[in-house]
Structures are given as structure tokens and as C-alpha cells.
C-alpha positions as a printed Julia matrix, in Angstrom:
573×3 Matrix{Float64}:
  58.31  110.82  108.43
  61.37  112.57  109.78
  62.14  111.71  113.35
  62.38  114.39  116.06
  65.96  113.52  116.48
  66.76  113.95  112.87
  64.88  117.28  112.75
  66.86  118.57  115.69
  70.16  117.47  114.03
  69.16  118.89  110.62
  68.13  122.31  112.09
  71.68  122.93  113.0
  72.5   124.01  109.61
  70.75  126.63  107.36
  69.84  125.98  103.69
  70.3   123.02  101.69
  73.39  120.8   101.75
  74.7   120.32   98.21
  76.9   117.17   98.13
  79.01  117.38   94.99
  80.79  114.28   93.76
  82.39  113.29   90.46
  80.62  109.81   90.77
  77.75  108.22   92.61
  76.84  104.57   93.0
  72.99  104.75   93.0
  71.55  101.72   91.39
  73.19   98.58   89.79
  71.68   99.49   86.36
  73.22  103.0    86.44
  77.02  102.79   85.46
  77.67  106.19   87.05
  80.68  105.21   89.34
  84.24  103.99   89.24
  84.71  102.51   92.69
  84.52  103.18   96.48
  84.31  106.92   96.27
  81.1   106.61   94.19
  79.66  103.95   96.22
  80.32  106.07   99.39
  78.61  109.02   97.7
  75.51  106.87   97.15
  75.49  105.63  100.72
  75.79  109.37  101.83
  72.59  110.55  100.02
  70.79  107.34  101.21
  71.8   108.34  104.72
  70.58  111.86  104.15
  67.19  110.43  102.93
  66.86  108.17  105.94
  67.41  111.03  108.48
  65.17  113.56  106.39
  68.14  116.1   105.76
  67.49  118.85  103.46
  70.06  117.88  100.87
  70.83  117.48   97.03
  73.42  115.53   95.3
  75.19  116.96   92.23
  77.21  114.88   89.7
  77.78  114.42   85.98
  75.4   112.19   84.13
  78.14  109.7    83.12
  75.59  108.1    80.8
  78.14  105.86   79.23
  79.72  104.77   82.62
  83.06  103.82   83.28
  82.83  100.92   81.04
  81.96   97.13   80.97
  84.78   94.74   81.87
  85.38   91.73   79.72
  88.23   89.32   80.62
  89.97   86.87   78.3
  91.01   83.39   79.52
  94.36   84.83   80.62
  92.74   87.66   82.5
  93.44   90.29   79.94
  90.87   93.08   80.47
  88.87   94.76   77.75
  86.7    97.69   78.52
  83.75   98.97   76.41
  81.46  101.95   76.96
  78.48  100.85   78.93
  75.56  103.17   78.21
  72.6   102.95   80.67
  68.97  103.85   79.79
  68.85  107.3    81.47
  65.18  107.93   80.94
  64.35  104.59   82.79
  65.9   105.82   85.92
  65.92  109.64   85.76
  63.54  112.56   84.85
  64.62  115.31   82.53
  64.61  118.72   84.12
  63.37  121.85   82.37
  66.39  123.86   83.24
  69.68  124.75   81.72
  72.79  126.82   82.39
  76.03  127.29   80.79
  79.74  127.43   81.51
  82.31  129.23   79.33
  85.19  126.83   78.85
  87.86  128.46   76.69
  86.22  130.01   73.61
  83.26  127.94   73.85
  80.07  128.4    75.76
  79.02  124.95   76.89
  75.22  124.55   77.47
  74.44  122.35   80.43
  71.11  120.49   81.06
  70.1   118.14   83.88
  68.37  115.05   84.88
  67.05  114.22   88.33
  67.2   110.88   90.17
  65.46  110.44   93.4
  66.84  108.65   96.36
  63.83  107.7    98.43
  64.13  106.25  101.88
  61.59  103.51  102.92
  60.89  106.0   105.82
  59.39  108.52  103.4
  62.0   111.17  102.62
  63.64  111.76   99.2
  66.92  113.36   98.39
  67.31  114.3    94.78
  70.66  113.69   92.7
  71.06  116.26   89.97
  73.03  114.92   87.07
  74.64  117.54   84.68
  74.49  116.6    80.98
  76.35  118.52   78.2
  75.19  116.1    75.34
  73.07  118.88   73.73
  72.62  119.97   70.06
  74.05  123.39   70.76
  77.45  122.06   71.95
  80.41  120.92   69.87
  81.18  117.12   69.77
  83.99  117.67   72.21
  81.68  119.45   74.62
  78.98  117.0    74.26
  81.42  114.18   75.48
  82.31  116.01   78.73
  79.59  114.22   80.94
  79.54  110.8    79.26
  82.35  108.78   80.77
  83.41  108.68   84.45
  86.85  110.38   84.74
  86.99  110.41   80.88
  89.23  107.31   80.3
  91.74  107.97   77.52
  91.23  111.77   77.44
  93.81  114.37   78.04
  94.22  116.81   81.02
  92.39  119.41   79.07
  89.31  117.39   78.8
  89.52  116.26   82.41
  89.87  119.89   83.7
  86.77  120.9    81.49
  84.63  118.02   82.86
  85.48  119.12   86.49
  84.61  122.8    85.64
  81.19  121.66   84.46
  80.84  119.73   87.6
  81.95  122.68   89.94
  80.87  125.77   88.18
  77.86  124.23   86.22
  76.68  122.47   89.44
  76.48  125.66   91.45
  74.76  127.3    88.53
  72.33  124.5    88.0
  71.2   124.44   91.57
  70.49  128.25   91.22
  68.25  127.52   88.08
  66.38  124.94   90.05
  65.66  127.24   92.97
  67.86  125.59   95.73
  68.89  127.86   98.54
  72.19  126.24   99.26
  73.71  126.78  102.67
  76.61  124.31  102.43
  78.58  122.91   99.49
  80.12  119.56  100.46
  82.93  118.76   98.11
  83.46  114.97   97.89
  87.19  114.72   96.96
  89.07  117.48   95.13
  87.29  116.77   91.7
  84.57  119.11   92.98
  86.92  121.9    94.22
  86.31  124.16   91.12
  82.98  125.1    92.51
  84.98  127.44   94.81
  85.74  129.48   91.68
  82.14  130.31   91.08
  81.67  131.1    94.76
  84.72  133.33   94.77
  83.38  135.16   91.69
  80.0   135.74   93.35
  81.84  136.86   96.59
  83.89  139.44   94.91
  86.97  137.24   95.68
  86.2   137.31   99.48
  87.69  133.95  100.46
  86.28  134.03  104.01
  82.72  134.31  102.52
  83.45  131.1   100.4
  84.93  129.26  103.41
  81.63  129.85  105.34
  79.78  128.0   102.5
  82.09  125.04  101.91
  82.98  121.71  103.53
  85.54  119.25  102.18
  86.18  115.58  102.48
  89.41  114.1   101.32
  89.4   110.44  100.55
  92.96  109.19   99.65
  96.44  109.08  101.06
  97.78  108.29   97.6
  99.66  111.37   96.55
  99.06  110.76   92.84
  95.31  110.86   93.33
  95.54  114.55   94.36
  94.97  116.13   90.91
  97.12  118.89   89.5
  96.55  121.11   86.48
  98.8   123.69   84.92
  97.78  127.21   85.63
  98.11  128.1    81.91
  95.52  125.34   81.15
  93.14  126.77   83.85
  93.72  130.19   82.44
  93.03  128.96   78.87
  89.64  127.23   80.03
  88.41  129.37   82.9
  90.65  132.4    83.18
  87.78  135.02   82.86
  86.0   133.74   85.98
  88.62  134.42   88.63
  92.17  135.92   88.3
  94.81  133.24   88.35
  96.68  135.06   91.06
  93.72  134.54   93.27
  93.69  130.85   92.47
  97.41  130.69   93.23
  96.74  132.26   96.6
  94.37  129.57   97.55
  96.02  126.58   95.74
  99.75  126.16   95.16
 102.58  127.9    93.33
 103.51  125.42   90.59
 100.18  123.87   89.74
  96.59  124.18   90.47
  96.22  121.63   93.27
  92.56  120.62   93.61
  93.02  119.25   97.19
  94.72  122.4    98.35
  92.11  124.53   96.69
  89.41  122.77   98.67
  91.49  122.72  101.78
  92.09  126.52  101.68
  88.49  127.42  100.9
  86.53  125.21  103.3
  85.44  126.02  106.8
  85.51  122.17  107.68
  87.77  119.47  106.42
  87.73  115.84  107.29
  89.5   112.56  106.45
  87.42  109.33  106.26
  88.8   107.44  109.37
  90.88  108.48  112.34
  94.09  106.89  110.87
  93.38  108.65  107.57
  93.13  111.81  109.45
  96.64  111.27  110.85
  98.02  110.54  107.32
  96.33  113.65  105.9
  97.61  115.94  108.57
 101.23  114.68  107.68
 100.52  115.25  104.02
  99.25  118.68  104.51
 100.97  119.95  107.62
  99.95  123.61  107.11
  96.31  122.28  107.55
  96.99  119.78  110.38
  94.96  121.45  113.09
  91.99  121.87  110.67
  91.65  118.3   109.48
  89.06  116.34  111.45
  87.84  112.81  110.96
  84.48  111.29  110.17
  84.85  107.56  109.65
  82.89  106.45  106.73
  79.95  104.15  107.02
  77.97  102.03  104.65
  74.09  102.08  104.25
  72.94   99.05  106.14
  69.5    98.28  104.4
  71.37   98.36  100.99
  74.05   95.97  101.81
  72.44   93.43  104.13
  71.58   90.26  102.46
  68.02   89.07  102.16
  68.36   86.09  104.45
  70.36   87.94  107.07
  67.86   90.86  106.76
  64.94   88.36  107.51
  66.85   87.21  110.63
  67.25   90.84  111.86
  63.56   91.48  111.09
  62.72   88.58  113.59
  65.05   89.76  116.31
  65.84   93.5   115.98
  62.87   95.74  115.62
  63.36   98.8   113.42
  67.06   97.9   112.71
  66.98   99.47  109.22
  66.06  103.01  110.59
  68.37  102.52  113.76
  71.35  100.25  112.71
  72.91  100.68  116.06
  70.44   98.06  117.27
  72.78   95.69  115.43
  74.77   95.61  118.72
  71.89   93.39  120.1
  73.08   90.62  117.66
  74.82   89.26  120.71
  71.38   88.1   121.77
  70.55   86.37  118.44
  71.12   82.43  118.51
  74.54   81.9   116.81
  73.17   78.87  114.97
  70.36   81.15  113.45
  73.14   83.54  112.33
  75.1    80.55  110.81
  71.98   79.22  109.1
  71.33   82.71  107.5
  74.87   83.08  106.27
  74.8    79.5   104.74
  71.75   80.6   102.76
  73.62   83.75  101.65
  76.61   81.55  100.68
  74.49   79.15   98.67
  73.18   82.25   96.68
  76.61   83.33   96.05
  77.81   79.93   94.97
  74.75   79.79   92.53
  75.73   83.29   91.33
  79.39   82.22   90.63
  78.18   79.11   88.85
  75.82   81.22   86.59
  78.39   83.87   85.85
  81.59   81.86   85.53
  80.55   78.27   85.35
  82.58   77.49   88.36
  81.29   75.09   91.01
  82.33   76.2    94.59
  81.98   73.85   97.51
  79.6    75.25  100.19
  81.58   73.38  102.96
  85.06   75.04  101.99
  86.03   78.2   103.71
  85.74   80.9   101.09
  87.78   84.0   100.93
  86.37   87.11   99.01
  88.51   89.96   97.66
  86.91   92.59   95.59
  88.64   95.88   95.05
  89.8    98.11   92.18
  92.85   96.64   90.57
  95.65   98.91   91.67
  99.08   98.1    93.11
  98.68   99.38   96.58
  95.58   97.1    97.17
  97.93   94.1    96.75
  95.37   91.65   95.29
  98.03   89.01   94.65
  99.48   89.2    98.24
  97.9    85.76   99.04
 100.32   84.2    96.38
 103.46   85.9    97.54
 104.71   82.3    98.5
 102.75   79.8    96.64
 104.51   76.82   98.16
 103.97   78.09  101.65
 100.22   78.63  100.68
  99.99   75.0    99.47
 101.45   73.79  102.9
  98.91   75.91  104.82
  96.05   74.22  102.97
  97.49   70.82  103.23
  97.91   71.11  106.9
  94.87   73.21  108.1
  92.04   72.82  105.67
  90.79   73.45  102.23
  90.31   77.05  100.83
  88.54   78.57   97.87
  88.87   82.26   96.68
  86.48   84.58   94.76
  88.13   87.78   93.26
  86.67   90.69   91.45
  87.44   94.25   90.44
  88.13   96.37   87.56
  91.34   98.06   86.38
  90.74  101.67   85.29
  90.64  101.67   81.46
  94.03  102.06   80.07
  95.76  101.3    83.46
  98.41   98.71   82.34
  99.5    98.18   85.91
  95.91   97.38   87.0
  95.42   95.1    84.05
  98.51   93.09   84.86
  97.18   92.48   88.37
  94.18   90.81   86.95
  96.29   88.71   84.71
  98.62   87.78   87.58
  95.59   86.45   89.59
  94.49   84.38   86.52
  97.93   82.91   86.36
  97.93   81.78   89.96
  94.44   80.36   89.46
  95.66   78.18   86.78
  98.78   77.24   88.76
  96.67   76.26   91.84
  93.72   74.76   89.98
  94.0    71.25   91.35
  94.54   72.61   95.05
  92.78   75.84   95.58
  89.77   76.8    93.38
  90.25   80.58   92.5
  87.84   82.48   90.37
  87.87   86.01   89.16
  84.35   87.4    88.53
  83.84   89.61   85.5
  82.47   93.27   85.49
  82.29   93.96   89.24
  79.28   96.16   90.14
  76.98   96.89   93.15
  74.91   93.68   92.75
  78.11   91.54   92.63
  79.53   93.5    95.7
  76.44   92.83   97.76
  76.51   89.19   96.88
  80.19   88.81   97.86
  80.1    90.59  101.14
  77.05   88.6   102.22
  78.17   85.2   100.88
  81.82   84.62  101.47
  83.15   83.33  104.76
  85.97   85.86  105.37
  86.53   89.25  103.63
  90.22   89.61  102.7
  91.7    93.09  102.41
  95.48   93.7   102.36
  96.3    97.26  101.23
  99.79   98.71  101.7
  99.93  100.89  104.66
  98.99  103.84  105.12
  97.13  104.01  101.7
  93.8   102.75  102.79
  91.86  105.94  103.6
  88.89  103.89  105.03
  87.57  100.89  103.03
  83.91  100.27  103.39
  83.65   96.72  101.85
  84.65   95.26  105.2
  81.91   97.15  106.92
  79.37   95.72  104.55
  80.72   92.23  105.17
  80.31   92.94  109.05
  76.73   93.71  108.54
  76.23   90.26  107.25
  78.41   88.45  110.02
  81.35   87.99  107.79
  84.65   88.83  109.6
  87.47   90.79  107.98
  91.06   89.53  107.59
  93.01   92.77  106.68
  96.22   94.79  107.24
  95.51   97.35  110.04
  94.82  100.39  108.09
  91.76  102.69  107.38
  88.73  101.91  109.38
  90.17   98.57  110.59
  92.47  100.46  112.99
  89.3   101.35  114.83
  87.16   98.2   114.14
  89.7    95.38  114.64
  89.67   93.36  117.76
  91.95   90.32  117.09
  90.17   86.98  117.04
  86.87   88.67  118.04
  85.72   90.8   115.07
  88.24   89.46  112.62
  92.03   89.27  112.21
  94.94   91.45  111.33
  97.58   90.92  108.73
 101.0    92.0   109.78
 101.93   94.92  112.28
  99.88   97.91  113.1
 100.61  101.01  110.94
 102.81  102.76  113.49
 104.89   99.74  113.98
 105.22   99.27  110.19
 106.27  102.92  109.8
 108.89  102.7   112.62
 110.41   99.72  110.85
 110.86  101.74  107.68
 110.16   98.62  105.52
 110.59   98.71  101.84
 107.56   97.6    99.7
 109.28   94.15   99.13
 109.95   93.74  102.73
 106.52   94.82  103.69
 104.99   92.2   101.31
 107.17   89.44  102.72
 106.32   90.46  106.23
 102.57   90.56  105.61
 102.38   87.54  103.43
 104.17   85.64  106.3
 101.7    86.93  108.82
  98.77   86.11  106.48
  99.88   82.51  106.09
 100.6    82.15  109.84
  97.1    83.32  110.86
  95.32   81.37  108.25
  97.08   78.13  109.37
  97.03   78.81  113.19
  93.77   80.46  113.62
  91.32   81.01  110.7
  91.19   77.56  109.01
  91.31   75.51  112.31
  88.57   77.59  113.97
  86.31   77.38  110.79
  86.76   73.69  110.46
  87.2    72.53  114.15
  85.61   75.2   116.6
  82.23   75.98  115.37
  81.21   77.61  118.57
  84.11   80.15  118.38
  83.55   80.79  114.63
  79.83   81.73  115.17
  80.78   83.91  118.08
  83.17   85.89  115.78
  80.36   86.22  113.19
  78.08   87.43  115.87
  80.76   89.95  117.17
  81.24   91.32  113.63
  77.6    92.28  113.48
  77.29   93.54  117.05
  80.68   95.5   117.39
  81.48   96.51  113.87
  78.04   96.45  112.08
  76.33   98.56  114.85
  78.85  101.41  114.38
  80.25  101.71  110.86
  77.04  102.56  109.07
  75.68  105.68  107.16
  73.35  106.88  109.93
  76.18  107.39  112.5
  78.4   109.01  109.63
  75.66  111.48  108.59
  74.83  112.4   112.26
  78.59  113.15  112.69
  78.55  115.25  109.57
  75.4   117.2   110.9
  77.1   117.88  114.27
  80.65  118.58  113.16
  80.61  119.81  109.5
  77.25  121.28  108.56
  76.68  123.59  111.6
  78.6   126.84  110.78
  79.12  127.54  114.49
């Protein structure tokens, strides 16, 4: 049943909210996502369902997934298509639409997956499918793989046209009265072309219908396509001069298209708002911030959840109640964590045949393998790391994360971690778990002792894995970027690595200098604070765990995020 509070919040907007995203992390058996963007999209619709919001998700079927990751002994990644049994998770819909892409009319079908809250409300996710007999082989492939690894720009643009244009048309076929289209990153921006066509090119009418969330400060992730290519594939829908007016001169810039045609725009943390305003100064005043949140019931481990059930009535529905973790006996929190850690150790043994020690401090790092996330930073100075462990206490590390198929730099990062694991085998147990997915993410964020995160500033837009760790009483050890700018209280909710982002910027450090400064700070904090506290000051350690739940877990959750969207983004006033 929808709460009165949720009804009041939901009534501020008119019509259904259509949340359009290239990827969704919905269930572990559905390989429909690449990384954090998709997992966040899944948590958004779970938050919608918890609050009883009139909403629908729209995505591509991605029925062959991103790919299943296999690692050789040296860490070389191999990726194979990972089809998932669509009919076991989704219901086919008796509705079709079409999108003209170049000379071809692409027929689009759909499947429905229901996200159902334990409180009784359901939000459907409509998954577009071009694998139909009427289509050419090329068109049938458009909705099979997340971001079409190995395919050219023409194919990628066509897939995004299916998502945007086909998504709007499919919602019409299904009878949705959409009041707001929420574009989750620029991949969804081509829905504005369909809306412009319907509005006789009235940009203001389109803006009244659109909301846009940008997710990355990494310039290369803001897609561009040649106008000639757009003209070839979708030129009959909207004049290219109109697209140029709302995008950019040289190339179709998907982020600028969405920025120019949305009534509300946000970054996903306060720091990310600042960075986005610097990236797009002509939109600086318009870019707001809604800090991401993760869906608490999804990411809390079973043993911690049982502890919350005992002490925090109705915490699943109202995660703000996690602030009362300060009243839970710290030894009970420690006991629940030890049970989560035991499950992780068993999981690692089953997956990798590696035996971790339950009494040794365990660092966890699980991110997509890209250079700016700096997975190997821990090994910047291996001799210093050895000294830290020898002087302050033992350490073991669990890594996970996929490189995007075909990304040589990402693949080399995984091999580098494996080389360090071999080099340090006798001193620091290090394991790299294969085929990172939602289940593994939940095991790690609940079961490690400290969540390690060291992206290069200011490239972390938000970062939700540390939030999930906090729900479970696992403190974060991170460079101060993304949401950690807001959630970090040194030595209370976790620890910082290196200077704050503004200081780092003022120092104008090169990448190499930043790596050296941050690695030194990482070693210093491990040696002087984290390891001694873990092994020698149990009272303080459990207080930090308690604070992570009470101060971070109680705020960085999906319900708060959705309530902010309802108040700031979805109310046209």
C-alpha cells in the first residue's frame, strides 16, 4: 500500500514518469547491464516501487548481456556472449512499433519485467526487442548486447535510436500517458527527436516533458556522432539544422542534446554538480545535484538485515531509521559482520579455491577496470606496502571487475593486479574474482572489512558501492571525490586517501604525481590508523562500523534520492 507521504510527493507531477536507460541491473540472472549506471537504474525503479510512484522503465532487451568474463592464470580476460533466459524473467507484450533507420524499417517488439516492492507496488520495465523475423540480421542484433561491443558507430547510433525513438513509440502503443521522460545519461537523448517531431519542432514543449541526469565527468564518455551519420539513419525525422541548434556544431553531442532539451538537469553528487558546471558552463546555472542512493533492502546482507529487524522496526521502508544504529550494541554489529565475512570467505573458496583468513583485515575493491579508477594504486610502492604489513598487521585483498570487451587498457589493469598477486603471494593474499555481477557485489560490500576506492579526482561522479558497504557497517577508504565528499568524516565513517578535490586541483598535479601523493597517503593511513585500529582497538573499530551505518547508511539510499527527484525534478512548477 502506498503511504500518504508518497502519494503527496507523487501527486506533484502529472502522468507517468518514463525512466529511459541504456542498461538496467534488475536481477543477477539477467545480464542486462555493464556497470554502475545500470545498477543505479535498477535501484531507481526499486525506489519508485517502494514509494508507489507512477513510473515505467524503458531499456533494450540486451538478451546476450555484456558478456561473461573468463580470466586466464595471468589475468588475461576473455569475454563471451552471456545469453539469459528471457522468458523465465519477462513476459512478452502483444505490442509492436517501428523505427525507420536509414532505408530500413526496423520492427520493435517488447518484453515486460516487473519490479515489485515488498510493500505491494509494482513498476514495470519495458525491454525493447528487434530480434524479429521481419528485420534484417543487422537490425535483429541491435538490442542483443549492452553497448554493442566490437560494433561501429553506425550500429551504436542505431541502437540508441531504437532506445529513444522506439521507446517513446512503444510506450504509446502500450497506452502510457507519459508526463515526464527521464533520460538516464546521454544514450537516451534521441528520444528528444521523436518529441520534437511531435511538437512541430517546438523545443520549449519538449523541455516541459524532459528531465536529464548526467553521470560522468569523463569527457570521452559523452558520446558524439557525425551529423552525416545521423542524417543517414534518422534524417527524415527532424531537420539536421534543428538538431544542430540543440546539440553542437561539429558533431551530434548526446549530452548537449539532452541538456538543451530538458527542463531539469542534475549531476549525481554535489561535487559532480560542480564538475558538470565547469564542463558545460553555458548550462551552469541549470545543473542541480541529486546525490545517488542505493536500494537498502537489495544490498544489505542477510545477517545484518536480521540484526536490523531486531532493532529497527520498518527499516526497509524507511531507511532513514538506520540512523538509530547508534543504539545497537556494537558487539552485535560486529557479530553480524563476522557472519557476513564468513559467507564471503566461503564464496571466495568456492569460486577461486582461495582460503582467506577470517581474522585478517580484508580490503575489497570491485569496479569496472578502467584507468581512472586506479585499481593498482595499492601497489604503487610494493616495498612500502610490505613494510606497512610487517609493522602494522596482516592484510588480504579481494578484487573484482570487468574490462569492457575489447578494452585493451582495462584488460591490462586486470593482468597487472594478477602480477602483483603473484609477487606478493607469500606476504599478502590477493585474489581477483571472475565474472563480477550483482550477487558478487552484494557479497563483497557486506563481507569485506574495508571498502577501498581510489579514483582519480574529479572523475568519480558518485560511486554507490561505498554506500552499499556502509549499509552493512563496512567503512570506506577512498579518495575524496563523488559522494565521499559529502559522506566522509575522517576516522568516524571511514578514511580519506590524499587531499580533498579542491586542494588537489590547486596543486595542479600530473597524473604521476597524483598517484605518488595518494599512494603515500594510502600507506600512511593504513599503517598509522586502519590496521592498528582493527587489530588493537576493537572498541573504536566497532564504533566506526556503527557510524558508517548511522551517518552514511541512513542518508545515501534510494528512498531519499527518489524523494528529491519527486520534489525537484518531476514537478514542472
